[in-house]
C-alpha positions as CSV (number, residue, x, y, z in Angstrom):
1,M,136.6,91.1,39.8
2,K,139.7,90.7,37.6
3,V,141.6,93.9,37.0
4,T,144.2,94.8,34.3
5,V,146.4,97.8,34.9
6,I,148.1,99.4,31.9
7,T,150.4,102.4,32.3
8,G,152.0,104.3,29.4
9,S,154.0,107.1,30.9
10,P,157.5,107.6,29.6
11,H,158.7,107.7,33.2
12,K,158.6,104.1,34.3
13,N,159.1,104.9,38.0
14,G,157.3,108.3,37.9
15,T,154.0,109.5,39.5
16,S,151.8,107.5,37.1
17,A,153.6,104.3,38.2
18,I,153.2,105.2,41.8
19,L,149.5,105.9,41.3
20,A,149.0,102.6,39.5
21,D,150.8,100.7,42.3
22,K,148.5,102.4,44.9
23,F,145.5,101.5,42.8
24,I,146.6,97.9,42.6
25,E,147.2,97.8,46.3
26,G,143.7,99.1,46.9
27,A,142.1,96.7,44.5
28,K,143.8,93.7,46.1
29,D,142.8,95.0,49.6
30,A,139.2,95.1,48.4
31,G,139.4,91.5,47.3
32,H,139.9,92.0,43.5
33,E,142.4,89.9,41.5
34,V,145.0,91.9,39.5
35,M,145.7,89.9,36.4
36,Y,148.3,92.0,34.7
37,Q,150.3,95.1,35.2
38,L,151.8,96.4,32.0
39,H,154.1,99.3,31.3
40,L,154.1,100.2,27.7
41,K,155.8,102.9,25.6
42,K,153.5,104.9,23.3
43,S,154.4,102.8,20.2
44,Q,153.7,99.6,22.1
45,L,150.3,101.0,23.3
46,Y,149.2,101.3,19.7
47,E,150.4,97.8,18.8
48,K,148.8,96.3,21.8
49,H,145.5,98.1,21.1
50,R,145.5,96.9,17.5
51,L,146.2,93.3,18.6
52,A,143.5,93.4,21.3
53,S,141.0,94.9,18.9
54,S,141.7,92.2,16.3
55,R,141.3,89.5,18.9
56,L,138.0,90.9,20.1
57,M,136.7,91.1,16.5
58,A,137.6,87.4,16.1
59,L,135.3,86.6,19.0
60,E,132.2,88.1,17.4
């Protein structure tokens, strides 16, 4: 399975990032492929969501 990890905490090296790193480690250990690990600020999350939504709508 391909996995994408997105974090949006304002603390780039905080507990959310540590949790995401552990999740990625576990996913890789289980044989999954981690495609992307993105750390986005709140404003970037909105923009990325809008872009992804428009791309998905174009596929329909």
